[in-house]
C-alpha positions in Angstrom: 107.7 97.5 75.9 108.0 100.8 74.0 105.7 103.4 75.4 105.0 104.5 71.9 103.7 101.1 71.1 99.9 101.6 71.5 99.3 97.9 71.2 101.3 97.4 74.4 99.3 100.0 76.3 96.0 98.9 75.0 96.1 95.6 76.8 95.9 97.5 80.2 93.1 99.8 79.3 90.1 97.5 80.0 91.6 96.7 83.4 92.2 100.3 84.5 89.3 102.1 82.8 87.3 104.1 85.5 89.6 102.7 88.2 91.1 105.1 90.8 94.9 105.7 91.0 96.2 107.7 94.0 99.4 109.4 93.2 101.4 110.6 96.2 104.2 113.1 95.3 107.0 114.0 97.7 107.5 117.7 97.8 111.0 117.5 96.2 109.4 115.8 93.2 107.0 118.7 92.5 109.8 121.2 92.2 112.0 118.9 90.1 112.4 119.8 86.4 110.9 116.5 85.4 107.6 117.3 87.1 106.2 118.8 83.9 106.7 115.5 82.2 104.9 113.7 85.1 101.9 115.9 84.6 101.9 114.9 80.9 101.9 111.3 82.1 98.9 112.2 84.3 97.2 113.6 81.3 97.7 110.3 79.5 96.1 108.5 82.4 93.1 110.8 82.4 92.7 110.4 78.6 92.4 106.7 79.2 89.5 107.3 81.7 91.6 106.4 84.7 90.5 108.5 87.7 93.4 110.2 89.5 93.7 111.7 93.0 96.9 113.6 93.8 98.3 113.8 97.3 101.5 115.7 98.0 104.0 116.3 100.7 105.9 119.5 101.5 109.0 118.5 103.6 111.5 119.9 101.1 109.6 123.2 100.9 109.2 123.5 104.6 113.0 123.0 105.0 113.7 125.6 102.3 111.2 128.1 103.8 112.7 127.6 107.3 116.2 128.3 106.0 115.0 131.4 104.3 113.4 132.7 107.5 116.3 131.3 109.6 113.9 129.1 111.6 114.3 125.5 112.8 111.1 123.5 112.2 110.2 121.0 115.0 109.5 118.3 112.3 109.7 118.1 108.5 107.6 115.1 107.8 104.4 115.4 109.8 105.1 112.4 112.0 106.8 114.1 114.9 105.9 117.1 117.0 104.5 120.1 115.0 104.7 123.3 117.0 102.8 126.5 116.1 105.8 127.9 114.1 106.2 124.7 112.1 102.5 124.6 111.4 102.7 128.1 109.9 105.6 127.0 107.8 103.7 123.9 106.7 100.6 125.9 105.8 102.7 128.4 103.6 104.7 125.6 102.0 101.7 123.3 101.3 99.6 126.1 99.9 102.4 127.2 97.5 102.9 123.6 96.4 99.2 122.9 95.9 98.9 126.1 93.8 101.9 125.0 91.7 100.3 121.6 91.1 97.0 123.2 90.1 98.9 125.5 87.7 100.6 122.5 86.1 97.4 120.6 85.7 95.7 123.6 84.1 98.6 123.9 81.6 97.7 120.3 80.5 93.9 121.1 80.2 93.1 119.1 83.3 90.5 120.3 85.7 91.5 120.0 89.4 90.6 121.3 92.8 92.0 121.4 96.2 89.7 119.8 98.8 89.3 119.8 102.5 87.9 116.2 102.4 90.5 114.8 104.9 89.1 115.1 108.4 91.8 114.8 111.1 92.1 114.9 114.9 95.2 115.6 117.0 97.7 112.8 117.2 97.8 113.5 120.9 100.3 112.5 123.5 102.5 109.5 122.6 105.0 108.1 125.0 104.6 111.2 127.2 105.2 113.6 124.3 102.5 116.0 123.1 102.6 116.2 119.3 100.7 119.5 119.4 99.5 120.3 115.8 100.4 117.0 114.3 97.3 115.2 113.2 96.0 111.8 112.2 93.4 111.1 109.6 90.1 110.3 111.3 88.1 109.8 108.1 88.0 110.7 104.4 84.9 112.4 103.0 84.3 109.9 100.2 81.2 111.7 98.9 83.2 114.8 98.2 85.9 112.9 96.4 83.5 110.8 94.4 81.5 113.9 93.3 84.7 115.5 92.1 85.9 112.4 90.3 82.5 111.9 88.7 82.8 115.4 87.3 86.1 114.6 85.7 88.2 116.6 88.2 91.4 115.7 89.9 91.3 116.2 93.7 94.6 117.6 95.0 95.2 116.9 98.6 97.8 118.7 100.7 99.4 117.2 103.8 96.9 118.8 106.0 93.7 117.8 107.8 90.8 119.7 109.3 88.6 118.9 112.3 85.0 119.8 113.0 86.0 123.0 114.7 87.9 124.3 111.7 91.3 123.7 113.2 94.1 122.6 110.9 96.6 119.8 111.6 99.8 118.8 109.9 99.5 115.2 108.7 102.1 112.9 107.2 101.5 112.8 103.4 102.2 109.0 103.2 99.5 108.5 105.9 97.0 110.8 104.0 97.7 108.9 100.7 97.0 105.5 102.4 93.8 106.8 104.0 92.5 108.2 100.7 93.4 105.1 98.7 91.7 102.9 101.3 88.5 105.1 101.5 88.2 105.3 97.7 89.0 101.7 97.1 91.8 102.7 94.8 93.3 100.1 92.4 96.8 101.5 92.8 98.7 103.8 95.2 101.8 105.2 93.6 104.4 106.9 95.8 106.5 109.2 93.5 109.7 110.0 95.3 113.4 110.9 94.6 114.5 107.3 95.1 114.5 104.5 92.5 112.3 102.5 94.9 112.5 100.6 98.1 116.0 99.2 99.0 116.9 96.5 101.4 120.6 96.2 102.4 121.5 98.3 99.4 119.6 96.2 96.8 116.5 97.5 95.0 113.4 95.5 95.8 111.6 95.0 92.5 108.5 93.3 93.9 107.5 91.9 97.2 104.5 90.4 98.9 103.1 92.8 101.5 103.2 90.1 104.2 107.0 89.6 103.5 107.6 93.3 103.8 105.7 93.4 107.1 107.9 90.6 108.4 111.0 92.6 107.5 109.6 95.7 109.2 108.9 93.6 112.3 112.2 91.7 112.5 114.8 93.4 110.4 113.7 97.1 110.1 117.3 98.2 109.9 117.7 96.5 106.6 115.7 99.4 105.1 117.3 102.9 104.9 115.7 105.4 107.3 114.7 107.7 104.5 112.6 104.9 103.0 111.1 103.6 106.2 107.9 105.7 105.9 107.2 104.5 102.4 107.8 100.8 103.5 105.5 101.1 106.5 102.7 102.8 104.6 103.0 100.5 101.5 102.5 97.5 103.8 99.6 99.4 105.6 97.9 100.2 102.3 98.0 96.5 101.2 96.7 95.4 104.6 93.8 97.9 104.2 92.9 96.4 100.8 94.8 98.4 98.2 95.9 95.7 95.7 99.1 97.3 94.4 101.5 99.9 95.9 104.3 101.3 93.7 107.3 103.3 94.8 109.1 105.0 91.8 111.5 107.7 91.0 109.8 110.9 89.9 112.9 112.2 88.2 112.8 109.5 85.5 111.2 110.7 82.3 108.1 108.7 81.4 108.6 106.8 84.6 105.0 106.9 85.7 103.8 105.4 82.4 106.6 102.9 82.4 105.6 101.7 85.8 101.9 101.4 84.9 102.1 100.2 81.4 104.9 97.7 81.3 105.5 94.3 82.8 108.8 95.1 84.5 108.1 98.7 85.7 110.9 100.9 87.0 110.6 100.8 90.7 109.3 98.7 93.6 105.9 97.0 93.6 104.4 95.8 96.9 101.3 93.6 96.3 98.6 92.5 98.6 98.0 89.1 97.2 99.8 86.4 95.3 99.6 88.1 91.9 102.0 85.6 90.1 100.4 82.7 88.3 101.4 79.8 86.2 98.8 78.8 83.7 98.4 76.7 80.6 99.1 78.8 77.4 96.2 79.7 75.2 96.1 80.5 71.5 96.1 84.2 72.3 99.4 83.8 74.2 101.3 82.5 71.2 102.3 86.0 69.9 103.5 86.9 73.4 105.5 83.7 73.7 107.2 84.4 70.3 108.0 88.0 71.3 109.3 86.9 74.7 111.7 84.3 73.3 112.7 85.7 69.9 116.1 87.0 71.2 117.1 83.6 72.7 115.9 81.7 69.6 118.0 84.1 67.5 121.1 83.5 69.6 120.5 79.7 69.4 120.0 79.5 73.2 116.5 78.0 72.5 115.5 75.7 69.7 113.8 77.8 67.0 110.0 77.3 67.0 107.5 78.7 64.6 104.1 80.0 65.5 102.6 77.0 63.8 104.8 74.6 65.8 103.8 76.2 69.1 100.1 76.2 68.2 100.3 72.6 67.2 101.6 71.6 70.6 99.9 74.3 72.6 98.8 72.0 75.3 102.4 71.4 76.3 103.1 75.1 77.0 102.7 77.1 80.2 103.3 80.7 81.0 104.3 82.5 84.1 102.4 85.8 84.3 102.6 88.9 86.5 99.4 91.0 86.7 98.2 89.0 83.7 101.3 89.7 81.6 103.6 86.8 80.4 107.1 87.2 81.7 108.3 83.5 81.4 107.4 80.3 79.7 108.1 76.6 79.8 107.0 73.4 78.0 106.5 69.8 79.1 106.6 67.3 76.3 105.4 63.9 77.4 106.6 60.5 76.2 104.2 58.2 78.0 105.5 55.0 76.5 108.9 55.7 78.0 107.5 57.1 81.3 109.5 60.3 80.6 108.8 64.0 80.1 111.0 66.7 78.5 111.4 70.0 80.2 111.8 72.4 77.3 111.6 76.0 76.1 112.3 77.4 79.6 112.8 81.2 79.3 112.5 84.1 81.8 112.5 87.7 80.5 115.6 89.7 81.2 113.8 92.1 83.4 112.6 89.3 85.7 115.8 87.3 86.0 117.3 86.4 89.4 113.9 86.3 91.1 113.5 82.6 91.3 111.1 82.3 88.5 113.1 79.8 86.5 113.4 77.5 89.4 109.7 77.9 90.2 108.8 76.8 86.6 111.2 73.8 86.9 109.5 72.8 90.1 106.1 73.2 88.5 107.0 71.0 85.5 108.3 68.4 88.0 105.0 68.4 89.8 103.0 68.1 86.6 105.3 65.2 85.5 104.6 63.4 88.7 100.8 64.0 88.3 101.1 62.3 85.0 102.9 59.3 86.5 106.2 60.0 84.8 109.4 58.6 86.4 112.0 60.8 84.8 112.5 64.3 83.3 115.0 65.0 80.6 116.2 68.4 79.4 118.4 69.3 76.4 120.7 72.4 76.7 123.5 74.0 74.8 124.1 76.9 77.1 122.2 76.6 80.4 123.2 73.1 81.3 125.2 74.2 84.4 122.0 76.0 85.7 120.0 72.8 85.4 122.7 70.8 87.2 123.5 73.3 90.0 120.0 74.7 90.6 117.6 71.9 89.6 119.4 68.7 90.4 119.8 67.3 86.9 122.7 65.1 86.0 124.4 64.6 82.6 123.1 61.7 80.7 123.5 60.3 77.2 121.6 59.6 74.0 120.3 56.3 75.4 118.3 58.4 78.0 116.2 59.9 75.2 113.0 58.1 74.0 113.5 56.7 70.4 111.5 59.4 68.6 113.1 62.2 70.6 116.6 60.7 69.8 115.8 60.9 66.1 114.9 64.6 66.3 118.1 65.2 68.4 120.3 63.7 65.7 118.5 65.6 62.9 118.9 69.0 64.7 122.7 68.9 64.8 122.7 71.1 67.9 124.7 68.5 70.0 122.9 69.6 73.2 123.9 68.1 76.5 121.4 65.5 77.7 120.3 66.1 81.3 118.3 63.7 83.4 116.5 63.9 86.7 114.8 60.9 88.4 111.4 62.0 89.9 110.8 61.2 93.5 107.2 61.1 94.9 105.7 64.5 95.5 106.4 65.9 99.0 104.6 69.2 98.7 101.3 70.2 97.2 101.5 70.7 93.4 101.3 74.2 92.0 97.8 75.4 91.1 97.1 76.0 87.5 94.4 78.3 86.2 
Protein backbone atom coordinates (compact mmCIF):
# COMPACT_ATOMS: atom_id res chain seq x y z
CA UNK A 1 0.00 0.00 0.00
CA UNK A 2 1.26 3.47 -0.86
CA UNK A 3 0.93 5.78 2.09
CA UNK A 4 -0.17 8.50 -0.30
CA UNK A 5 -3.14 6.37 -1.30
CA UNK A 6 -5.89 7.76 0.94
CA UNK A 7 -8.21 4.91 -0.03
CA UNK A 8 -5.76 2.52 1.60
CA UNK A 9 -5.66 4.53 4.81
CA UNK A 10 -9.40 5.18 4.95
CA UNK A 11 -10.22 1.51 5.54
CA UNK A 12 -8.51 1.72 8.95
CA UNK A 13 -10.03 4.96 10.20
CA UNK A 14 -13.39 3.60 11.45
CA UNK A 15 -11.54 0.96 13.50
CA UNK A 16 -9.04 3.37 15.06
CA UNK A 17 -11.08 6.56 15.51
CA UNK A 18 -11.06 7.66 19.19
CA UNK A 19 -8.93 4.62 20.12
CA UNK A 20 -5.79 5.03 22.22
CA UNK A 21 -2.31 4.27 20.89
CA UNK A 22 0.58 4.26 23.36
CA UNK A 23 3.86 5.11 21.61
CA UNK A 24 6.96 4.16 23.57
CA UNK A 25 10.16 5.79 22.28
CA UNK A 26 13.64 4.62 23.19
CA UNK A 27 15.81 7.58 24.14
CA UNK A 28 18.11 7.02 21.16
CA UNK A 29 15.15 7.42 18.79
CA UNK A 30 14.24 10.85 20.15
CA UNK A 31 17.66 12.25 19.28
CA UNK A 32 17.78 10.57 15.87
CA UNK A 33 17.45 12.80 12.79
CA UNK A 34 14.29 10.90 11.76
CA UNK A 35 12.44 11.86 14.95
CA UNK A 36 11.02 14.98 13.27
CA UNK A 37 9.40 12.70 10.68
CA UNK A 38 7.96 10.48 13.42
CA UNK A 39 6.32 13.53 14.95
CA UNK A 40 4.74 14.26 11.56
CA UNK A 41 3.37 10.70 11.66
CA UNK A 42 1.99 11.42 15.13
CA UNK A 43 0.31 14.52 13.72
CA UNK A 44 -1.35 12.34 11.06
CA UNK A 45 -2.64 9.98 13.77
CA UNK A 46 -4.09 12.89 15.71
CA UNK A 47 -5.71 14.33 12.56
CA UNK A 48 -7.56 11.02 12.24
CA UNK A 49 -8.88 11.36 15.80
CA UNK A 50 -6.59 8.67 17.17
CA UNK A 51 -5.68 9.44 20.77
CA UNK A 52 -1.96 9.26 21.47
CA UNK A 53 0.06 8.85 24.66
CA UNK A 54 3.85 9.11 24.45
CA UNK A 55 6.18 7.28 26.84
CA UNK A 56 9.94 7.69 26.47
CA UNK A 57 13.11 6.14 27.79
CA UNK A 58 16.39 7.92 28.46
CA UNK A 59 19.13 5.26 28.52
CA UNK A 60 21.16 6.80 25.68
CA UNK A 61 20.96 10.24 27.25
CA UNK A 62 21.95 8.96 30.70
CA UNK A 63 24.97 7.25 29.18
CA UNK A 64 25.99 10.40 27.27
CA UNK A 65 25.52 12.57 30.35
CA UNK A 66 27.55 10.18 32.48
CA UNK A 67 30.40 10.25 29.99
CA UNK A 68 30.26 14.03 29.92
CA UNK A 69 30.52 14.18 33.72
CA UNK A 70 32.94 11.24 33.83
CA UNK A 71 30.57 9.22 36.00
CA UNK A 72 29.58 5.57 35.87
CA UNK A 73 25.82 5.03 36.23
CA UNK A 74 24.74 2.04 38.32
CA UNK A 75 22.12 1.13 35.69
CA UNK A 76 21.06 2.50 32.30
CA UNK A 77 17.63 0.97 31.82
CA UNK A 78 15.73 1.39 35.08
CA UNK A 79 15.62 -2.32 35.79
CA UNK A 80 18.73 -2.72 37.94
CA UNK A 81 20.00 -0.76 40.93
CA UNK A 82 19.56 3.03 40.77
CA UNK A 83 21.82 4.81 43.22
CA UNK A 84 21.47 8.49 44.14
CA UNK A 85 23.97 9.67 41.51
CA UNK A 86 22.26 7.67 38.75
CA UNK A 87 18.88 9.04 39.81
CA UNK A 88 20.23 12.58 39.41
CA UNK A 89 21.51 11.69 35.93
CA UNK A 90 18.14 10.12 35.08
CA UNK A 91 16.23 13.21 36.23
CA UNK A 92 18.41 15.54 34.16
CA UNK A 93 18.35 13.32 31.06
CA UNK A 94 14.60 12.59 31.27
CA UNK A 95 13.68 16.25 31.78
CA UNK A 96 15.78 17.32 28.80
CA UNK A 97 14.23 14.63 26.63
CA UNK A 98 10.67 15.40 27.72
CA UNK A 99 11.26 19.06 26.88
CA UNK A 100 12.63 18.11 23.46
CA UNK A 101 9.55 15.99 22.74
CA UNK A 102 7.23 18.81 23.86
CA UNK A 103 9.10 21.22 21.58
CA UNK A 104 8.75 18.86 18.62
CA UNK A 105 5.04 18.36 19.22
CA UNK A 106 4.53 22.13 19.50
CA UNK A 107 6.29 22.58 16.15
CA UNK A 108 3.57 20.35 14.65
CA UNK A 109 0.74 22.32 16.31
CA UNK A 110 0.06 19.47 18.75
CA UNK A 111 -0.85 20.28 22.32
CA UNK A 112 0.98 18.15 24.86
CA UNK A 113 1.78 18.07 28.54
CA UNK A 114 4.11 16.15 30.84
CA UNK A 115 2.21 14.39 33.60
CA UNK A 116 2.96 12.89 36.99
CA UNK A 117 0.12 10.38 36.54
CA UNK A 118 2.36 7.34 37.10
CA UNK A 119 2.42 6.38 40.78
CA UNK A 120 5.34 4.19 41.78
CA UNK A 121 6.83 2.54 44.83
CA UNK A 122 10.34 1.18 45.42
CA UNK A 123 11.19 -2.03 43.64
CA UNK A 124 12.75 -3.02 46.96
CA UNK A 125 15.15 -5.84 47.80
CA UNK A 126 15.31 -8.60 45.21
CA UNK A 127 17.51 -11.66 45.75
CA UNK A 128 19.25 -9.84 48.56
CA UNK A 129 19.99 -6.71 46.49
CA UNK A 130 18.48 -3.35 47.44
CA UNK A 131 17.48 -1.58 44.22
CA UNK A 132 17.43 1.78 46.03
CA UNK A 133 15.77 4.38 43.76
CA UNK A 134 14.53 1.96 41.12
CA UNK A 135 10.75 1.91 41.15
CA UNK A 136 7.84 -0.17 39.98
CA UNK A 137 4.51 1.19 38.76
CA UNK A 138 1.90 0.87 41.48
CA UNK A 139 -0.95 2.40 39.51
CA UNK A 140 -1.74 4.82 36.72
CA UNK A 141 -4.00 7.80 37.41
CA UNK A 142 -6.48 7.05 34.65
CA UNK A 143 -8.60 10.11 35.41
CA UNK A 144 -5.66 12.44 34.77
CA UNK A 145 -4.85 10.79 31.45
CA UNK A 146 -8.46 10.64 30.27
CA UNK A 147 -8.98 14.31 31.13
CA UNK A 148 -5.96 15.29 29.05
CA UNK A 149 -6.97 13.03 26.15
CA UNK A 150 -10.52 14.37 26.20
CA UNK A 151 -9.08 17.88 25.84
CA UNK A 152 -7.15 16.85 22.75
CA UNK A 153 -3.77 16.81 24.49
CA UNK A 154 -0.95 14.28 24.18
CA UNK A 155 0.34 13.14 27.58
CA UNK A 156 4.13 12.74 27.60
CA UNK A 157 5.37 10.31 30.22
CA UNK A 158 9.05 10.13 31.30
CA UNK A 159 10.63 6.97 32.76
CA UNK A 160 9.92 8.22 36.27
CA UNK A 161 7.32 7.51 38.92
CA UNK A 162 6.23 9.40 42.00
CA UNK A 163 5.00 8.12 45.35
CA UNK A 164 2.55 9.66 47.79
CA UNK A 165 5.36 11.39 49.68
CA UNK A 166 6.63 13.17 46.58
CA UNK A 167 9.67 10.93 46.14
CA UNK A 168 10.85 10.18 42.61
CA UNK A 169 11.85 6.74 41.36
CA UNK A 170 13.50 5.64 38.15
CA UNK A 171 11.21 3.20 36.31
CA UNK A 172 11.95 1.13 33.20
CA UNK A 173 10.18 2.85 30.30
CA UNK A 174 8.98 -0.45 28.80
CA UNK A 175 7.31 -1.23 32.13
CA UNK A 176 5.72 2.25 32.22
CA UNK A 177 4.42 1.84 28.67
CA UNK A 178 2.77 -1.49 29.47
CA UNK A 179 1.19 -0.11 32.66
CA UNK A 180 -0.19 2.94 30.85
CA UNK A 181 -1.48 0.88 27.90
CA UNK A 182 -3.16 -1.56 30.28
CA UNK A 183 -4.75 1.13 32.44
CA UNK A 184 -6.07 3.12 29.48
CA UNK A 185 -7.25 0.02 27.59
CA UNK A 186 -5.13 1.00 24.61
CA UNK A 187 -5.80 -0.58 21.23
CA UNK A 188 -2.09 -0.61 20.36
CA UNK A 189 1.21 -0.35 22.16
CA UNK A 190 4.01 0.54 19.74
CA UNK A 191 7.64 0.25 20.88
CA UNK A 192 9.70 2.53 18.66
CA UNK A 193 13.33 1.45 18.85
CA UNK A 194 16.59 1.46 16.88
CA UNK A 195 16.05 -2.15 15.78
CA UNK A 196 13.95 -3.45 12.88
CA UNK A 197 11.88 -5.48 15.33
CA UNK A 198 12.19 -8.58 17.45
CA UNK A 199 14.71 -11.17 16.29
CA UNK A 200 14.93 -14.85 17.11
CA UNK A 201 18.17 -16.63 16.23
CA UNK A 202 19.00 -13.82 13.85
CA UNK A 203 15.69 -13.95 11.97
CA UNK A 204 13.20 -11.09 12.20
CA UNK A 205 9.86 -12.17 13.69
CA UNK A 206 7.16 -10.53 11.58
CA UNK A 207 4.23 -11.68 13.69
CA UNK A 208 3.73 -14.02 16.62
CA UNK A 209 1.01 -15.06 19.03
CA UNK A 210 1.78 -13.78 22.53
CA UNK A 211 1.47 -17.24 24.03
CA UNK A 212 4.12 -18.50 21.58
CA UNK A 213 6.44 -15.66 22.60
CA UNK A 214 5.89 -16.49 26.26
CA UNK A 215 6.83 -20.09 25.55
CA UNK A 216 10.07 -18.97 23.92
CA UNK A 217 10.85 -16.70 26.87
CA UNK A 218 10.23 -19.57 29.27
CA UNK A 219 12.14 -22.27 27.41
CA UNK A 220 14.50 -20.66 24.87
CA UNK A 221 15.18 -17.15 26.13
CA UNK A 222 18.69 -17.23 24.66
CA UNK A 223 17.15 -17.32 21.16
CA UNK A 224 16.37 -13.61 21.61
CA UNK A 225 19.25 -11.08 21.67
CA UNK A 226 19.88 -9.54 25.12
CA UNK A 227 19.24 -6.02 23.82
CA UNK A 228 15.73 -7.06 22.70
CA UNK A 229 14.81 -9.11 25.74
CA UNK A 230 13.04 -6.27 27.59
CA UNK A 231 10.84 -5.55 24.57
CA UNK A 232 9.97 -9.23 24.22
CA UNK A 233 9.12 -9.61 27.91
CA UNK A 234 7.00 -6.48 28.00
CA UNK A 235 5.26 -7.20 24.69
CA UNK A 236 4.11 -10.55 26.07
CA UNK A 237 3.12 -8.90 29.36
CA UNK A 238 1.07 -6.25 27.58
CA UNK A 239 -0.89 -8.85 25.61
CA UNK A 240 -1.43 -10.87 28.78
CA UNK A 241 -2.83 -7.71 30.40
CA UNK A 242 -5.32 -7.27 27.57
CA UNK A 243 -3.61 -5.00 25.03
CA UNK A 244 -4.66 -6.56 21.69
CA UNK A 245 -1.63 -5.61 19.56
CA UNK A 246 1.97 -4.78 20.42
CA UNK A 247 4.28 -3.54 17.66
CA UNK A 248 8.07 -3.24 17.72
CA UNK A 249 9.44 -1.05 14.92
CA UNK A 250 12.52 0.86 13.83
CA UNK A 251 12.15 4.56 14.53
CA UNK A 252 14.88 5.40 12.03
CA UNK A 253 12.71 4.36 9.07
CA UNK A 254 11.00 7.28 7.36
CA UNK A 255 7.19 6.97 7.53
CA UNK A 256 7.75 3.74 9.49
CA UNK A 257 5.04 4.48 12.05
CA UNK A 258 2.40 5.07 9.38
CA UNK A 259 3.57 2.04 7.41
CA UNK A 260 3.18 -0.14 10.51
CA UNK A 261 -0.28 1.16 11.37
CA UNK A 262 -1.79 1.59 7.91
CA UNK A 263 -0.54 -1.37 5.89
CA UNK A 264 -1.16 -5.11 5.96
CA UNK A 265 2.48 -6.12 6.12
CA UNK A 266 3.90 -3.44 8.43
CA UNK A 267 7.65 -2.93 8.82
CA UNK A 268 8.51 -4.57 12.14
CA UNK A 269 7.25 -7.18 14.58
CA UNK A 270 3.64 -7.65 15.65
CA UNK A 271 2.82 -9.57 18.83
CA UNK A 272 -0.89 -10.23 19.15
CA UNK A 273 -2.99 -11.32 22.08
CA UNK A 274 -5.53 -13.43 20.25
CA UNK A 275 -5.79 -15.39 17.02
CA UNK A 276 -6.21 -12.47 14.66
CA UNK A 277 -5.93 -14.46 11.43
CA UNK A 278 -9.13 -15.66 9.86
CA UNK A 279 -10.24 -17.56 6.80
CA UNK A 280 -13.67 -16.54 5.61
CA UNK A 281 -15.85 -16.77 2.56
CA UNK A 282 -15.29 -13.89 0.14
CA UNK A 283 -17.98 -11.24 -0.21
CA UNK A 284 -18.75 -8.88 -3.06
CA UNK A 285 -16.87 -6.07 -1.35
CA UNK A 286 -13.72 -8.28 -1.39
CA UNK A 287 -13.58 -8.68 -5.18
CA UNK A 288 -11.57 -5.50 -5.72
CA UNK A 289 -9.06 -6.58 -3.05
CA UNK A 290 -8.76 -10.04 -4.62
CA UNK A 291 -8.10 -8.51 -8.04
CA UNK A 292 -5.47 -6.15 -6.58
CA UNK A 293 -3.88 -8.99 -4.60
CA UNK A 294 -3.48 -11.30 -7.57
CA UNK A 295 -3.01 -8.97 -10.56
CA UNK A 296 0.76 -9.48 -10.66
CA UNK A 297 0.49 -13.28 -10.76
CA UNK A 298 -2.27 -13.15 -13.35
CA UNK A 299 -0.11 -10.86 -15.49
CA UNK A 300 2.84 -13.29 -15.24
CA UNK A 301 0.54 -16.22 -16.14
CA UNK A 302 1.18 -17.88 -12.78
CA UNK A 303 -2.56 -17.77 -12.17
CA UNK A 304 -5.33 -18.13 -14.74
CA UNK A 305 -6.64 -14.70 -15.67
CA UNK A 306 -9.98 -13.96 -14.07
CA UNK A 307 -12.17 -10.94 -14.62
CA UNK A 308 -14.09 -9.18 -11.90
CA UNK A 309 -17.30 -10.50 -13.45
CA UNK A 310 -15.98 -14.07 -13.41
CA UNK A 311 -15.09 -13.88 -9.72
CA UNK A 312 -18.43 -12.29 -8.86
CA UNK A 313 -20.28 -15.01 -10.78
CA UNK A 314 -18.59 -17.76 -8.76
CA UNK A 315 -18.09 -15.76 -5.56
CA UNK A 316 -19.32 -18.60 -3.36
CA UNK A 317 -16.24 -20.63 -4.34
CA UNK A 318 -13.74 -18.05 -3.05
CA UNK A 319 -12.20 -17.66 0.39
CA UNK A 320 -9.81 -15.08 1.75
CA UNK A 321 -7.23 -15.20 4.50
CA UNK A 322 -7.19 -11.91 6.35
CA UNK A 323 -4.98 -10.35 8.99
CA UNK A 324 -6.60 -7.67 11.11
CA UNK A 325 -9.49 -7.67 8.60
CA UNK A 326 -7.22 -7.14 5.58
CA UNK A 327 -6.99 -9.79 2.81
CA UNK A 328 -3.44 -11.13 2.38
CA UNK A 329 -4.20 -14.42 0.59
CA UNK A 330 -7.00 -16.17 -1.29
CA UNK A 331 -8.06 -19.55 -2.61
CA UNK A 332 -11.02 -21.08 -4.42
CA UNK A 333 -12.73 -24.45 -4.21
CA UNK A 334 -14.68 -25.34 -7.35
CA UNK A 335 -16.91 -28.37 -6.79
CA UNK A 336 -17.83 -31.10 -9.30
CA UNK A 337 -20.36 -33.11 -7.24
CA UNK A 338 -21.23 -35.56 -10.03
CA UNK A 339 -17.59 -36.69 -10.07
CA UNK A 340 -17.06 -36.47 -6.31
CA UNK A 341 -14.17 -34.08 -6.94
CA UNK A 342 -13.16 -30.55 -6.04
CA UNK A 343 -10.63 -28.26 -7.64
CA UNK A 344 -8.25 -26.27 -5.46
CA UNK A 345 -7.71 -23.11 -7.51
CA UNK A 346 -6.51 -19.52 -7.43
CA UNK A 347 -4.22 -20.06 -4.44
CA UNK A 348 -2.21 -16.91 -3.82
CA UNK A 349 -0.33 -15.39 -0.86
CA UNK A 350 0.90 -11.79 -0.93
CA UNK A 351 4.66 -11.41 -1.26
CA UNK A 352 4.90 -9.72 2.14
CA UNK A 353 3.35 -12.75 3.86
CA UNK A 354 5.19 -15.57 2.11
CA UNK A 355 7.06 -18.26 4.07
CA UNK A 356 4.70 -18.02 7.03
CA UNK A 357 2.70 -21.18 6.35
CA UNK A 358 -0.35 -19.34 5.00
CA UNK A 359 -0.41 -21.23 1.70
CA UNK A 360 -0.30 -24.58 3.46
CA UNK A 361 -3.02 -23.43 5.87
CA UNK A 362 -5.31 -22.53 2.96
CA UNK A 363 -4.67 -25.90 1.31
CA UNK A 364 -5.57 -27.68 4.56
CA UNK A 365 -8.67 -25.52 4.82
CA UNK A 366 -9.80 -26.44 1.29
CA UNK A 367 -9.20 -30.12 2.04
CA UNK A 368 -11.40 -29.83 5.14
CA UNK A 369 -14.16 -28.08 3.19
CA UNK A 370 -13.98 -30.73 0.47
CA UNK A 371 -14.38 -33.49 3.04
CA UNK A 372 -17.35 -31.67 4.60
CA UNK A 373 -18.96 -31.71 1.14
CA UNK A 374 -18.38 -35.46 0.83
CA UNK A 375 -15.78 -35.20 -1.93
CA UNK A 376 -13.27 -37.99 -2.37
CA UNK A 377 -10.60 -36.24 -4.38
CA UNK A 378 -8.98 -32.86 -4.91
CA UNK A 379 -7.42 -31.75 -8.17
CA UNK A 380 -5.18 -28.76 -8.81
CA UNK A 381 -3.82 -27.38 -12.08
CA UNK A 382 -0.48 -25.61 -12.07
CA UNK A 383 2.09 -24.34 -14.55
CA UNK A 384 4.66 -23.01 -12.06
CA UNK A 385 3.87 -24.14 -8.51
CA UNK A 386 3.41 -27.86 -9.09
CA UNK A 387 6.50 -28.80 -7.06
CA UNK A 388 5.05 -26.92 -4.07
CA UNK A 389 1.79 -28.88 -4.29
CA UNK A 390 3.72 -32.14 -4.52
CA UNK A 391 6.31 -31.54 -1.77
CA UNK A 392 4.25 -29.51 0.70
CA UNK A 393 0.68 -30.68 0.18
CA UNK A 394 0.91 -34.33 -0.81
CA UNK A 395 -0.45 -34.06 -4.36
CA UNK A 396 0.75 -36.45 -7.05
CA UNK A 397 0.86 -35.90 -10.78
CA UNK A 398 -2.16 -37.17 -12.65
CA UNK A 399 -3.50 -36.87 -16.17
CA UNK A 400 -6.39 -35.55 -18.23
CA UNK A 401 -8.53 -38.53 -17.28
CA UNK A 402 -8.51 -37.30 -13.68
CA UNK A 403 -10.42 -34.15 -14.69
CA UNK A 404 -14.24 -34.11 -14.74
CA UNK A 405 -15.51 -33.90 -18.36
CA UNK A 406 -16.55 -30.25 -18.28
CA UNK A 407 -13.29 -29.26 -16.58
CA UNK A 408 -11.30 -31.21 -19.19
CA UNK A 409 -13.01 -29.21 -21.91
CA UNK A 410 -11.98 -25.92 -20.31
CA UNK A 411 -8.45 -27.27 -19.85
CA UNK A 412 -8.10 -28.06 -23.55
CA UNK A 413 -9.50 -24.68 -24.56
CA UNK A 414 -7.08 -22.75 -22.32
CA UNK A 415 -3.92 -23.99 -24.04
CA UNK A 416 -1.97 -23.53 -20.78
CA UNK A 417 -0.89 -27.19 -20.64
CA UNK A 418 -0.90 -27.10 -16.83
CA UNK A 419 0.19 -30.14 -14.88
CA UNK A 420 -2.74 -32.03 -13.40
CA UNK A 421 -2.23 -32.79 -9.71
CA UNK A 422 -4.38 -35.14 -7.67
CA UNK A 423 -4.87 -35.87 -3.98
CA UNK A 424 -7.12 -38.56 -2.51
CA UNK A 425 -8.95 -37.29 0.55
CA UNK A 426 -8.78 -39.38 3.69
CA UNK A 427 -11.36 -38.97 6.48
CA UNK A 428 -10.91 -35.84 8.63
CA UNK A 429 -8.65 -36.45 11.64
CA UNK A 430 -8.67 -32.91 13.07
CA UNK A 431 -11.50 -30.42 13.54
CA UNK A 432 -12.20 -28.38 10.40
CA UNK A 433 -11.14 -24.74 10.21
CA UNK A 434 -13.80 -22.28 11.43
CA UNK A 435 -15.24 -19.95 8.82
CA UNK A 436 -16.79 -16.60 9.59
